[in-house]
Every structure is written in C-alpha cells, then in structure tokens.
C-alpha positions as CSV (number, residue, x, y, z in Angstrom):
1,X,6.9,-12.3,-4.3
2,X,5.7,-12.8,-0.5
3,X,3.1,-10.8,1.3
4,X,5.5,-8.8,3.3
5,X,7.4,-7.6,0.2
6,X,4.3,-6.8,-1.7
7,X,2.9,-4.8,1.2
8,X,6.2,-2.9,1.5
9,X,5.9,-1.7,-2.1
10,X,2.6,0.0,-2.0
11,X,3.9,3.6,-1.4
12,X,6.5,3.2,-4.0
13,X,4.0,1.7,-6.5
14,X,1.7,4.7,-5.9
15,X,4.5,7.2,-6.4
16,X,5.5,5.3,-9.5
17,X,9.1,4.9,-8.3
18,X,9.6,1.1,-8.9
19,X,10.5,-0.6,-12.1
20,X,8.2,-2.3,-14.6
21,X,9.2,-5.6,-13.4
22,X,8.5,-4.9,-9.9
23,X,4.9,-3.4,-10.9
24,X,4.3,-6.5,-13.0
25,X,5.2,-8.7,-10.0
26,X,3.2,-6.7,-7.5
27,X,0.0,-6.8,-9.9
28,X,0.4,-10.7,-10.0
29,X,0.8,-10.9,-6.5
30,X,-2.3,-8.8,-5.8
31,X,-4.4,-10.9,-8.4
32,X,-3.3,-14.1,-6.6
33,X,-3.6,-13.2,-3.1
34,X,-6.9,-11.9,-1.4
35,X,-5.0,-10.6,1.8
36,X,-2.5,-8.6,-0.6
37,X,-5.6,-7.3,-2.6
38,X,-7.5,-6.1,0.4
39,X,-4.5,-4.5,2.0
40,X,-3.7,-2.8,-1.3
41,X,-7.1,-1.5,-1.7
42,X,-7.3,-0.3,1.8
43,X,-4.1,1.5,1.5
44,X,-4.9,3.1,-1.8
45,X,-8.5,4.2,-0.5
46,X,-6.7,5.7,2.6
47,X,-4.3,7.8,0.4
48,X,-7.0,9.0,-2.1
49,X,-9.3,10.0,0.6
50,X,-6.6,11.9,2.4
51,X,-6.0,13.9,-0.9
52,X,-9.5,14.9,-0.8
53,X,-9.4,16.6,2.6
54,X,-10.9,20.1,2.3
55,X,-7.8,21.6,3.4
56,X,-4.9,20.3,0.9
57,X,-2.3,18.5,2.8
58,X,0.4,16.1,2.2
59,X,1.1,13.1,4.0
60,X,4.3,13.3,5.7
61,X,6.7,10.3,5.4
62,X,6.1,9.6,8.9
63,X,2.3,9.3,8.5
64,X,2.9,7.1,5.4
65,X,5.2,5.0,7.6
66,X,2.8,4.6,10.4
67,X,0.1,3.7,7.9
68,X,2.1,1.1,6.4
69,X,3.2,-0.3,9.7
70,X,-0.4,-0.3,10.9
71,X,-1.6,-2.0,7.8
72,X,1.2,-4.6,7.8
73,X,0.5,-5.4,11.5
74,X,-3.3,-5.9,10.9
75,X,-2.5,-7.9,7.7
76,X,-0.4,-10.4,9.6
77,X,-2.6,-10.5,12.8
78,X,-5.4,-11.6,10.8
79,X,-7.7,-8.9,12.4
C-alpha cells in the first residue's frame, strides 16, 4: 500500500466501512511510515475535536473531503 492509498482510507477506517484485510494493511502502513502515521493522527485528532464542539454537529461530506484534500496536499508538499 502506498501513502496516497493509505491516506484515502482514513475516513472509511474511522467509519468502520472497510474490510479487515484493508484495516490490517492500513495498520501495517501506519506503523512503517512516519508520514502516514503523522497524517493519520492529525486526521483523527481533527475529527475527534470536531465532535467535542459545544453545539453538536456533524461534518458534512464536503468538509470531510476538503479536510482529506488539505491533508493529502500538505502530506505530499512536505510542509
């Protein structure tokens, strides 16, 4: 699994909508790759914090897509 595929699975992983084989591959990739590990932790923290906002809200699919795009762009631009 390459970094781009790994990062594209973050949302599905958190929603528990991918197969166990993909989960295992994702875990392996995150353990082996520091960039994926940092990106995944950032993604998870963002989602967790958004759920703790005083007024309950749900992240729309557009917001999740923008977040994923931003993380992938930063991930590959080495910022």
